[in-house]
N, C-alpha and C positions, 0 to 999 in steps of 0.2 A: 848797410854802409860799407862793409868790407868788400862786397862784390864790386862796387863802383870804384873804390880805392884801387883794387887790383886791376880793374878795367883800364884805368888811366895810366897806371904804372907799368903794366906788362904789354908786350907786343901782341898784336892781333895776327893770327896765323891764317890770313885769307888764302894764300896760295895752297897751304896744306889742306884747308877745308875744301877748296875747289878740286884738288887732286882726289880727295876722298869721295866727293860727289861724282866726279867723272869716272872713278873706278867702278861705281855702282851702275852708272849709265853714261857711256861715252858720248852720247848725242841726245841730251835731254831736249824735249820740245818746249817745256816751260820750266822756269826757275822762279821761285818766290823769293823776293828780298824782304826779309822781315827786320825792320829797323826803324829808327826815328825819322829817316829821310832816305832818298833814293841815291845816295852817294856811290853805291857799289854797282849800279846798273851797268855802267861802261866797262869796268874791269871784269864783271861777270860775263858780259857778252864776249869780251876778248877771250876769256878762259874757256867758254863752252862753244865757241865758234858761232858768232853772231848771225851767220847766214841762215841758220835753221832754227835757232833757239829764240824764245821770247822771254825776257826777264820782266817780271811783274812786281813793281814795288807795292807794298801794303800801305805805306805812308809817304807823303811828299812834303817836304818842308814848305811852310807858308801856303799849303794847299788845303783844300777841304778834306778832313779825315774821312768823313762819311762818303763823299764822292769818290775819292781814291779807292777806298775799300770796296765800294759797290762796283766800280769799274773793273777792279781786279777780280772780284767774284763773278762778274758778268763774263769776263774773258775766260775764266776757268770753266764756267757753265757752257759757253759756246764751244770750248775745246772738248766737251764731253765729260768733264769732271763734275761729280755731284758735290753739293754743299749742304751739309746736314747739321744745322745748329742744334737740332733736337738731341743729338748724341751728348751734348755738353750742358744743355739748358732745359729746364722744365717748360712745358707748354705756355705757362702764364708769365714767363719772363718778358719784360719790355726793355728795349735798348734805348739809351739816351746818349747822344753825342754832346760833349761838353765844350767843343770849340775846335779851333784849328791849331796846328803847330806853328 
């Protein structure tokens, strides 16, 4: 509860976060937006130079959570990034999607 209270009351340091990311990689090819919806895709594209970067949302409001995540994972795979769930889950884990946002 305290996390969410602070989240609502305190400013979000988006610009500072983008500066930190760009200091590590001035021209990223891919940026993942991890949040409840894709509200920061536009500002992120502006921050990283939208001509070359692709911003991938993990969730989209009122969209299918499973479809959005699978599309994002597919884009990562096509770009040559590996997706290894086995690092975090046992082989017998089954995933269940509970609905959309």
